[in-house]
C-alpha positions as CSV (number, residue, x, y, z in Angstrom):
1,M,-19.0,-110.0,2.0
2,L,-16.2,-109.3,4.5
3,S,-13.6,-108.5,1.7
4,F,-16.2,-106.1,0.0
5,R,-16.8,-104.1,3.2
6,T,-13.0,-103.9,3.7
7,F,-12.5,-102.6,0.2
8,G,-15.4,-100.1,0.6
9,G,-14.0,-99.0,3.9
10,V,-10.6,-98.3,2.4
11,A,-12.0,-96.6,-0.7
12,R,-13.7,-93.8,1.3
13,P,-10.4,-92.3,2.7
14,F,-8.8,-92.3,-0.7
15,A,-11.7,-90.4,-2.2
16,T,-11.6,-87.8,0.6
17,L,-7.9,-87.3,0.1
18,G,-8.4,-86.7,-3.6
19,L,-11.0,-84.1,-3.0
20,L,-8.8,-82.2,-0.6
21,G,-6.0,-82.3,-3.1
22,L,-8.2,-80.6,-5.8
23,L,-9.2,-77.9,-3.3
24,A,-5.6,-77.2,-2.4
25,V,-4.6,-76.8,-6.1
26,S,-7.6,-74.4,-6.6
27,V,-6.7,-72.3,-3.5
28,S,-3.1,-72.1,-4.7
29,A,-4.1,-70.9,-8.1
30,C,-6.4,-68.2,-6.7
31,S,-3.7,-66.9,-4.4
32,E,-1.2,-66.7,-7.3
33,A,-3.8,-64.8,-9.3
34,A,-4.4,-62.4,-6.4
35,T,-0.7,-61.6,-6.1
36,E,-0.4,-60.5,-9.7
37,P,-0.1,-56.6,-9.9
38,V,-2.9,-54.7,-11.5
39,A,-1.9,-51.6,-13.5
40,T,-3.5,-48.4,-12.2
41,V,-4.6,-45.8,-14.7
42,R,-5.5,-42.5,-13.1
43,P,-7.6,-39.9,-14.9
44,V,-6.0,-36.4,-14.7
45,K,-6.8,-32.8,-15.5
46,V,-4.1,-31.1,-17.6
47,V,-3.4,-27.7,-19.0
48,E,-1.5,-27.1,-22.2
49,I,1.2,-24.5,-21.9
50,A,0.6,-21.7,-24.4
51,K,3.1,-19.2,-25.7
52,A,4.9,-17.6,-22.7
53,D,3.8,-14.1,-21.7
54,A,6.2,-11.3,-22.7
55,T,4.8,-9.0,-19.9
56,R,3.7,-9.4,-16.3
57,E,1.5,-7.5,-14.0
58,L,2.9,-5.9,-10.8
59,Q,0.3,-5.3,-8.1
60,Y,0.7,-3.4,-4.9
61,S,-1.9,-2.2,-2.4
62,G,-2.1,1.1,-0.7
63,S,-4.6,3.6,0.7
64,V,-6.1,6.7,-0.8
65,K,-4.7,9.9,0.7
66,A,-5.0,13.6,-0.1
67,R,-2.2,15.0,-2.3
68,T,-1.8,17.8,0.3
69,E,-2.5,17.3,4.0
70,M,-1.9,20.3,6.2
71,N,-1.1,20.2,10.0
72,H,-2.5,23.3,11.4
73,G,-0.9,24.9,14.5
74,F,-1.1,28.2,16.3
75,R,1.5,30.9,15.5
76,V,1.5,31.9,19.1
77,A,1.7,29.9,22.3
78,G,-1.2,29.6,24.8
79,K,-3.9,27.5,26.4
80,I,-6.7,26.2,24.1
81,V,-10.0,27.5,25.3
82,E,-12.2,26.3,22.4
83,R,-12.1,23.7,19.7
84,L,-14.7,24.2,16.9
85,V,-14.2,21.2,14.6
86,D,-14.2,17.4,14.8
87,I,-12.8,14.7,12.6
88,G,-14.7,14.4,9.4
89,D,-15.9,18.0,9.4
90,K,-15.6,19.9,6.1
91,V,-13.9,23.4,6.3
92,N,-13.6,26.3,4.0
93,P,-10.9,29.1,4.0
94,G,-11.3,31.3,7.0
95,D,-13.2,28.9,9.1
96,V,-12.0,28.9,12.8
97,L,-10.7,25.6,14.0
98,A,-9.7,26.5,17.5
99,R,-9.0,29.4,19.8
100,I,-6.5,30.0,22.6
101,D,-6.7,32.4,25.5
102,A,-6.0,35.9,24.1
103,T,-6.0,37.9,27.4
104,D,-2.3,38.4,27.6
105,Y,-2.1,39.3,23.9
106,A,-4.9,41.9,24.3
107,L,-2.9,43.5,27.2
108,A,0.2,43.6,25.0
109,V,-1.9,45.6,22.5
110,N,-2.8,48.1,25.1
111,T,0.9,48.5,26.1
112,A,1.9,48.9,22.5
113,E,-0.7,51.6,22.0
114,A,0.5,53.5,25.0
115,N,4.1,53.3,23.8
116,L,3.1,54.6,20.4
117,M,1.3,57.5,21.9
118,A,4.3,58.4,24.1
119,A,6.6,58.2,21.0
120,E,4.3,60.5,19.0
121,K,4.4,63.0,21.9
122,Q,8.2,62.8,21.9
123,V,8.3,63.5,18.2
124,E,6.2,66.7,18.7
125,T,8.5,67.8,21.5
126,V,11.8,67.4,19.5
127,R,10.1,69.0,16.5
128,L,9.6,72.2,18.5
129,T,13.2,71.9,19.8
130,Q,14.5,71.6,16.3
131,G,12.5,74.6,15.1
132,R,13.7,76.7,18.0
133,A,17.3,75.8,17.3
134,Q,17.0,76.6,13.6
135,E,15.5,80.0,14.5
136,L,18.3,80.9,17.0
137,F,20.9,79.8,14.4
138,G,19.3,82.3,11.9
139,K,19.7,85.1,14.5
140,K,23.3,84.0,15.2
141,F,22.4,83.0,18.8
142,A,23.0,79.2,18.2
143,S,25.8,77.3,16.6
144,Q,25.7,74.9,13.7
145,A,26.5,72.1,16.1
146,Q,23.4,72.8,18.2
147,V,21.3,72.7,15.0
148,D,22.8,69.4,13.9
149,E,22.2,67.9,17.4
150,A,18.5,69.0,17.3
151,Q,18.0,67.4,13.9
152,L,19.6,64.2,15.2
153,V,17.3,64.0,18.2
154,Y,14.3,64.6,16.0
155,R,15.3,61.7,13.7
156,Q,15.7,59.4,16.7
157,A,12.3,60.4,17.9
158,I,10.8,59.6,14.5
159,A,12.6,56.1,14.5
160,A,11.3,55.4,18.0
161,R,7.7,56.3,16.9
162,D,8.0,54.0,13.9
163,A,9.3,51.1,16.1
164,A,6.4,51.7,18.5
165,A,3.9,51.5,15.6
166,S,5.4,48.2,14.4
167,S,5.2,46.8,17.9
168,L,1.6,47.7,18.0
169,Q,0.9,46.0,14.7
170,Q,2.7,42.9,15.9
171,A,0.7,42.8,19.1
172,K,-2.5,43.1,17.1
173,N,-1.4,40.3,14.8
174,Q,-0.8,38.1,17.8
175,V,-4.3,38.7,18.9
176,V,-5.5,37.5,15.5
177,Y,-3.2,34.5,15.7
178,T,-5.1,33.3,18.8
179,E,-7.7,32.0,16.3
180,L,-6.6,29.0,14.3
181,K,-8.2,29.3,10.8
182,A,-8.3,27.0,7.8
183,D,-6.3,28.1,4.8
184,R,-7.9,26.0,2.1
185,R,-11.0,23.9,1.6
186,G,-10.8,20.4,2.8
187,I,-11.8,17.8,5.5
188,V,-10.5,17.4,9.0
189,T,-8.6,14.1,9.3
190,A,-7.1,14.3,12.8
191,I,-7.3,16.2,16.1
192,S,-4.0,16.4,18.0
193,A,-4.8,18.9,20.8
194,D,-8.0,19.6,22.7
195,T,-9.5,22.2,25.0
196,G,-7.5,23.0,28.1
197,Q,-4.2,21.9,26.6
198,V,-1.3,24.4,26.5
199,V,0.4,24.3,23.2
200,G,3.5,25.9,21.8
201,V,4.1,27.7,18.6
202,G,3.6,25.4,15.7
203,T,2.3,22.4,17.7
204,P,-0.2,20.5,15.5
205,V,-3.7,20.9,16.6
206,A,-5.8,19.8,13.6
207,S,-4.9,18.1,10.3
208,V,-6.9,19.0,7.2
209,A,-6.8,17.0,3.9
210,V,-7.1,19.5,1.1
211,D,-9.8,18.9,-1.5
212,G,-8.7,18.1,-5.0
213,E,-6.2,15.7,-6.3
214,K,-5.7,12.4,-4.4
215,E,-2.9,9.9,-4.4
216,I,-2.0,6.4,-3.4
217,Q,1.2,5.6,-1.6
218,I,2.6,2.0,-2.1
219,A,5.8,0.3,-0.9
220,V,7.7,-1.4,-3.7
221,P,10.6,-3.9,-3.0
222,E,14.0,-3.2,-4.6
223,T,13.5,-6.1,-7.0
224,D,10.7,-4.2,-8.8
225,I,11.5,-0.5,-8.2
226,S,13.3,-0.2,-11.5
227,H,10.0,-0.7,-13.3
228,F,8.5,2.5,-11.8
229,K,9.3,5.8,-13.4
230,Q,8.0,9.3,-12.8
231,G,5.1,10.0,-15.2
232,Q,4.4,6.3,-15.8
233,A,0.8,5.4,-16.5
234,V,-0.7,2.8,-14.2
235,K,-4.2,1.3,-13.5
236,V,-5.9,1.6,-10.1
237,G,-8.6,-0.6,-8.8
238,F,-10.5,-0.4,-5.5
239,W,-11.6,-3.1,-3.1
240,T,-14.9,-1.6,-2.5
241,D,-16.0,-1.7,-6.1
242,D,-14.7,-4.1,-8.7
243,Q,-16.2,-2.0,-11.5
244,L,-14.4,1.2,-10.4
245,R,-11.1,1.4,-12.2
246,L,-9.2,4.6,-12.8
247,A,-6.1,5.7,-14.7
248,G,-3.2,6.9,-12.5
249,K,0.2,8.3,-13.0
250,V,3.4,7.8,-11.0
251,R,4.1,11.2,-9.4
252,E,7.1,10.4,-7.2
253,V,9.6,7.6,-6.7
254,A,11.6,7.6,-3.5
255,G,15.4,8.0,-4.0
256,S,16.2,5.8,-1.0
257,A,14.8,2.7,0.7
258,D,13.1,2.7,4.0
259,P,15.7,1.6,6.6
260,Q,13.4,-0.8,8.3
261,S,11.2,-2.4,5.5
262,R,13.8,-2.0,2.8
263,T,11.1,-0.9,0.4
264,F,10.8,2.2,-1.8
265,S,7.9,4.6,-1.5
266,V,6.0,5.3,-4.7
267,R,3.2,7.9,-5.0
268,V,0.6,7.5,-7.6
269,S,-1.7,10.5,-8.4
270,L,-5.4,10.3,-9.2
271,G,-7.8,12.7,-10.6
272,D,-10.5,14.3,-8.4
273,D,-13.2,11.6,-8.7
274,P,-16.1,11.9,-6.2
275,R,-16.4,8.1,-6.0
276,V,-12.9,7.9,-4.5
277,L,-12.9,8.6,-0.8
278,L,-10.0,9.1,1.6
279,G,-8.9,6.0,3.3
280,M,-10.2,3.6,0.6
281,T,-7.9,0.6,-0.1
282,A,-6.7,0.6,-3.7
283,T,-4.5,-1.7,-5.9
284,V,-2.0,-0.2,-8.3
285,E,-1.3,-2.4,-11.4
286,A,1.6,-1.8,-13.7
287,A,2.4,-3.9,-16.8
288,V,6.1,-4.4,-17.2
289,A,8.2,-6.3,-19.8
290,T,9.8,-9.5,-18.6
291,R,13.5,-10.1,-19.2
292,R,12.5,-13.6,-20.2
293,P,9.1,-15.0,-21.1
294,L,7.1,-16.5,-18.3
295,A,4.6,-19.5,-18.5
296,S,1.5,-19.5,-16.4
297,I,0.2,-22.5,-14.5
298,P,-2.5,-23.0,-11.9
299,L,-1.3,-22.9,-8.3
300,Q,-2.5,-26.6,-7.8
301,A,-0.1,-27.7,-10.5
302,L,3.0,-26.7,-8.5
303,A,4.5,-29.5,-6.4
304,E,7.7,-30.1,-4.5
305,K,10.3,-32.7,-4.6
306,D,13.5,-32.8,-2.5
307,G,12.7,-29.2,-1.4
308,K,12.6,-27.9,-5.0
309,P,9.5,-26.9,-7.0
310,I,8.4,-29.3,-9.7
311,V,5.5,-29.9,-12.0
312,W,4.2,-33.2,-13.4
313,V,4.3,-33.2,-17.2
314,A,2.2,-35.8,-19.1
315,D,3.6,-37.6,-22.2
316,R,1.0,-37.7,-25.0
317,D,2.5,-40.8,-26.6
318,T,2.9,-43.0,-23.5
319,S,0.2,-41.5,-21.4
320,T,2.6,-41.4,-18.4
321,V,3.7,-38.5,-16.2
322,H,7.2,-37.4,-15.3
323,A,8.4,-34.9,-12.7
324,R,10.2,-31.8,-14.1
325,A,12.0,-29.1,-12.1
326,V,10.9,-25.5,-12.7
327,T,12.0,-22.1,-11.7
328,V,9.2,-20.0,-10.2
329,A,9.3,-16.3,-11.1
330,D,6.4,-15.0,-9.0
331,F,2.9,-15.7,-7.8
332,A,-0.1,-14.0,-9.5
333,P,-3.8,-14.0,-8.5
334,D,-4.5,-16.5,-11.4
335,G,-1.7,-18.9,-10.5
336,V,2.1,-19.2,-10.7
337,R,4.5,-17.8,-13.3
338,V,7.3,-20.1,-14.3
339,A,10.5,-18.7,-15.8
340,Q,12.3,-22.0,-16.7
341,G,11.3,-25.6,-17.2
342,L,8.3,-25.5,-19.5
343,Q,7.8,-25.1,-23.2
344,P,4.8,-24.3,-25.3
345,G,2.7,-27.4,-25.9
346,D,3.7,-29.2,-22.6
347,L,0.8,-30.9,-20.8
348,V,1.0,-30.1,-17.1
349,V,-1.1,-31.9,-14.5
350,A,-3.4,-29.3,-13.1
351,A,-4.9,-31.1,-10.1
352,G,-4.1,-34.1,-7.9
353,T,-0.3,-33.8,-8.0
354,Q,-0.1,-35.5,-4.6
355,F,-1.1,-38.8,-6.3
356,M,1.5,-38.6,-9.0
357,T,4.5,-40.8,-9.2
358,E,7.2,-41.2,-11.9
359,N,6.0,-43.1,-15.0
360,L,2.5,-43.4,-13.5
361,K,0.0,-44.4,-16.2
362,V,-2.7,-41.8,-16.6
363,K,-5.8,-41.2,-18.7
364,L,-5.6,-38.0,-20.5
365,P,-8.8,-36.1,-21.3
366,D,-10.0,-35.9,-24.9
367,A,-9.4,-32.2,-25.0
368,T,-6.8,-30.4,-22.9
369,L,-7.6,-27.2,-21.1
370,S,-6.4,-23.9,-22.4
371,Q,-5.0,-21.3,-20.0
372,E,-8.3,-19.4,-20.1
373,E,-10.0,-22.6,-18.7
374,Q,-7.4,-23.1,-15.9
375,P,-9.8,-22.0,-13.1
376,V,-12.0,-25.0,-14.0
377,A,-9.0,-27.3,-13.7
378,M,-8.2,-25.9,-10.3
379,Q,-11.6,-27.2,-9.1
380,A,-10.8,-30.7,-10.1
381,T,-8.6,-31.4,-7.1
382,S,-11.4,-32.4,-4.8
383,A,-12.8,-34.8,-7.5
384,L,-9.5,-36.6,-7.7
385,R,-9.3,-37.0,-4.0
């Protein structure tokens, strides 16, 4: 009995140790299984590079202006006593825009009239003197020298009378010039002087945009100015109405760059369309041939590595992605134009590039996106995040 209990008492610890050993082996096996790497396969959106574009669109914005804008100023100096127009008023030829004080100019007319009257009296006097000298010469009581002198005095009186008449006409013109009138039909765009202000000859008082042909002025950098030629046809769109698109023509290309912005001024003329209003914002579009074909990709497909632009290209055979350096030509509203680094048929990751690593295993879609479907691919970034 005693030996049985002793055996039983010894047997329990051995059984417990065996059970603990089995648990330790199981835990070790689980930890080894947990440390084994699990391959990550990430689904991606891709676009297939089509044949590169042989042309590209240049777009520049500007505002609609009148082809001719006139700065009206008085032809005489004086104090403005009345302004008859405001900004936005439509004017016709002969409409009075403003008036200056005409008191002094009216007095000048009175003086000129008096001078003319005196000159005419002088002409009558010397005419009588000339006639008397001619009569005395016929009777041998006057010499030829006296006759010649009388004729000379008469001619001087005639010249003085003509000068007085011209001075009178000039004085009358200055009275007329105290009214500032519109020369052509248009709309007032600016007021530079107001009632009570003393202005000099030619000082701008009101600006009038002449009705008729309109134009758009754009600033083009020197890298693209060679693509704009006088007479070149362009397309013009307007921010206020996407459906409003007109044909334009390059009217003028500046021969030198602006010293501050280093851009060239280009003026594009438009027809007289009532839908186009002065001051509207317009976009000028010109299709130009590229020196080398450009491939288009979505903006989300462009990434950066070591400070240089790259894209992630998917390999159809291995379903892995690889970084490829590219040369960006320019940015367009629909994405990025790439000059070098891509070939037709390449599969470019269109979204989620921040998750890509070299040789990452990816799941390609059953059908790749065409370039017409690229906007759909651009919306996939949030889904990948």
